[in-house]
N, C-alpha and C positions, 0 to 999 in steps of 0.2 A: 585910559581905562582905570577905574578904581581897582585896588588890590583887595583880595578877599581877606576878611578878618580871620577866617579859618580856612586852611587849605590842606587837603590830604591827597597824597599820591602813592598808590600801591600799598595802602595801609593794611597791615596784617596784625591780627591778635590770635595767638594760639595758646592752648593750655595742654602741655604735653603733646599728645598726638591729635588732640581735638583742635581744629581750626575754626574759631568762632567768627572771625572776620577775614575774608580771603582775598585781600588785595583790592581795595576800593579807592576810587578817586571822587572827590567832591570839593566844592568851594562854596563857602557861605559869605555873602557880601554884607558889608556894613548896613545896618538898618533894615534888613529883611527878616522875615519869619521863615525858617527853613525846617522842614519836617522829615523825620525818618518813619517810614510806614512799613509794617510787616508783622507776621505772627510771632509768638514766643519762639525763641531759638533762632531767629533770623539774623541776629548779630547786632541789633539796635542798642541794647544795653551795654554790650562790650564797647561799641563805638562811642557811646555817650561817656563811658567811664574814661576812655582815652582822651576825649575832648576835655573832660573835667579834671584831667591831670591826676587821677587817682589810680590809673592802671597804665603802665608804660606800653607803647607799641612794641610788638615783637619784631616787626620789620616795616619798611616803607618810611615815608616822610609825613609828619604832621606838624603844622605850624599854627600858632594862634598869635595874632598881633605881630607876626614876623618872628616869633620866638619859638624855640624848641622845648616842648614839655619835658623832655628827658633831662634838660639842664636848667630850665628856667621855670620849673613848676610853681615855685612860690610866687614869683612875679606874676605869672599868668593867673593863678588862683585869686590873687588880689583884685583882678579885674573881671572875675566871674561871679555870677549869682546862680545858685543851684537850688532847684526845687525837686527833691527826690520823689520817687513814686510813693513811698510810704513816709508819712509825716514823722519827723524826728524832733518834735517839740518836747520840752520838759513839762509834763502835765501838772507838776507840783508848783510850778511858777506861774505868775500872771502873764497875760499876753504881752504887756510892755516889757516885763523882765526878760522874756524870751528874746526880744529884740535887743535890749541893752546888753545882755551878756554876750550875745553873738557879735555885737559891735566890737567887743574887746579883742576878738581874734584879729581884727584889722587895725588895731592901735588907734581907734577913733576915740577922741576925748569924751568924757562923760557928758559935758554940755552939748557937744555936737551930736552925740548918739541920741540924747533925749530929744533934741530938736528934730532929728531925722525920724525917730520913732513916732513922734507926734504927727508928722506929715504923712508918713507911710500908713499909719493906722487910719488916718482920714481918707487916704487914697483907696484903701481896701474896705472902707465903710465899716470900721470896727472901733471907732473912737470911743463909743459908749461901753465897750467891753475891755478897755485898756487894762483895768485893774481886776478883771475877772480871771480866775484860774482857767487854764487851758482845757483841763479834763472834761468839764461839762459842755464845751462848745460842740456845735454840730459839725459834721464832716466838712461841709462847705466853708464854715467859718475857720476851721483849722487849716484848710488849704489856703485861705486868704492870709492867715497869720504866716504860713510858710512862705508865701510870695512876698509879704511885707519884710520878713526877716531876710530873704534872699536879696533884697534891694538895699539893705542897710549900708552896704559899702559902695553904693552908687555904681553898680557894675556896667561894663560896656556890653557884655553878653550875658543873657539869662538862659540857663539850661533847665528845661522842664521835662521830666520823665513821667509820662502818663498823668498830666496835671489834673484831670477831672475824673479819673477812674473811681467808680463807686459813688459818685454824687448824683443827686436827683436832678431832673432837667432844669429846675429853677436855679439851683446852685451853680450848675454848669454855665448857664447864660450869664450869671453875675461874674463868674471868673473870666469868661470870654470877653466881657466888656472891659474888665481891668487889663487883660492882656492886650486887647486891641488898643487901648489907650497908650500902653507902653510902646507898642509898635508905632503909633502915630507920633510919639515923642522921639522916634529915631532909634529906639533900643533894638539891638539884634536879639532875636529869639531863636533858640534851637530846641525843638521838641520832638518827643515820640508820642504816638497816640494810637489807640485802637478804634477811635471814633472817626468815621468818615466825614461826618458833618463838621466835626471839629477841625479836621485837616483842611477841608474846603473853606471854612470860615477864616482860619488864621494864617494858613501857609501861603506865602508867595510862590515858593518852590518846594518840592519834596523829592525824595528818592524812595523807591520801593525796594526793600531788601528781602532776600530769600536765600537761605542756606549760606549766609555770610557774604553774599555778593549783592551788588546793586543791579537790578534787572530792568529798571526804568527810572528816568529822571525828567522833571519838567514841572510846570505849573499844574494845579489840579485840573484846570479847564483843558489844557493841552493834552494831558494824559487821558482824560475821558474822551476827547475828540479822536485821539489816535487809536485807543485800544477798545473802545466800546461804541455802540450805536446810540442814537439819540434817545431811544426809549427801551424799556424792558417790560415784557409781559410775563408776570408771575402766574403760573398755573398750578393748581392743586387738584389732583384727581382722587385722592384718598390713599390710604395705606395699601402698598403693594401694587397700585395701578398706575403710578406715574411713568414707570418704565415702558408700559404698554403704549404710551402716546408720544414717545420721543420722536419717532419718524413723522407723525402727524404735525408736531410742533415745528420740526425742521423745515417743513414745506411752506410755512408762513413767516419764517424769520431767516435772518442771515446766519444765526448760530444758536445752538441750544446747549445749556448746561443742565445736567441732571444732578440735583441735590437730594439728600435723603427725604426731604418733605415736600419738594416742589420742583417744577421745571422753570428755568429762566429762558425766555425766548427773546433774543436780541433783534430788534427791528426798528425801522424808522417810524412806524405807525402802529403803536400797540393796539389801539381800538380797532383799526382795520384788520390786524392779524387775528384778534379775538372774534370779530364778526365773521371772518372767513371760516374759522374753526366751527363756529356755531351753525353756519350755513351748511356745513358738512355733517351736522348732527354729532359733533364732538363737543360735549358740554362739560367743562370742569366743575368740581364742587365749589371752587372759588377762583376768582381771577382779579388781578391787580395790575394796572398800568402805571408805571412810574418812570422818571427820568433816570438815565444811567448815573452811577456814582463811582467813587474811587474803589469801593468794594468790588464792583464789576471789573474794574481794571485789574485789581489784584487777582481775582478769580481767573481772568483771562491769562495772566502772566504765569501763575503758579499752579493753577488747578485746585486751589484750596481757598476757603473763605478765611477772612481775617481773624475769626474767633477760634479757628482750629488750635 
């Protein structure tokens, strides 16, 4: 069996009396895209900071490439690429200068750095903006510069914290395409995200975190199959009237979740469940049938939506 490129056993991170990560186990295999899913405060960022060797574990064991970040942080960081949640680019420098200066942290020669920068800007489709200042770039373009910069040291593992937060749909799809290419090249990706479609598109496996602990682990498809039904019927009856129909909805589905603005009816046949309600003269203001998603998995496991 292959060994994990990242392994954690009983990993703990605490800040005084606050336990941010409460003893978690996970393994990231070489060449896979591994995701951490959960709401703010779940412990994702604390875990990513430990993986990135910028925050030491309080207890437990963490290894990257068979090395201990407590003692081998510098060696490990040389093999990591990091894309933080907020872009940390120098707006006063040009796009290519941001890459070249970052390369100096890894003792990459100027000639090699310029060659890599040229290749990476072509990879992220920003060759024509190489000599442009960063400040006027769009949000999506800045994220692509951040990804190019994170790859300047040819890392074995790329760590991405909320890589497409705040981007429009077109920019998100461009970034997904770049990340999928890296995955096809055999690069190991470790990411956090609030976007369910992003996790389903990119992640081979993921863990769902809540309250500093892992509450589920598996592929997106296996988690959906385990914790949700094939379809979800979303019903809206209007302000103050959703609660009046929870019992009605429960009769046509396997489970019902009551949210502030709608009811979610988990069922194998959404259209059939809706037809049954209408035959009983229970007519919602609006209804939508969709397939189950990872957000439904999280709601089932924690009782909260991922945007809480």
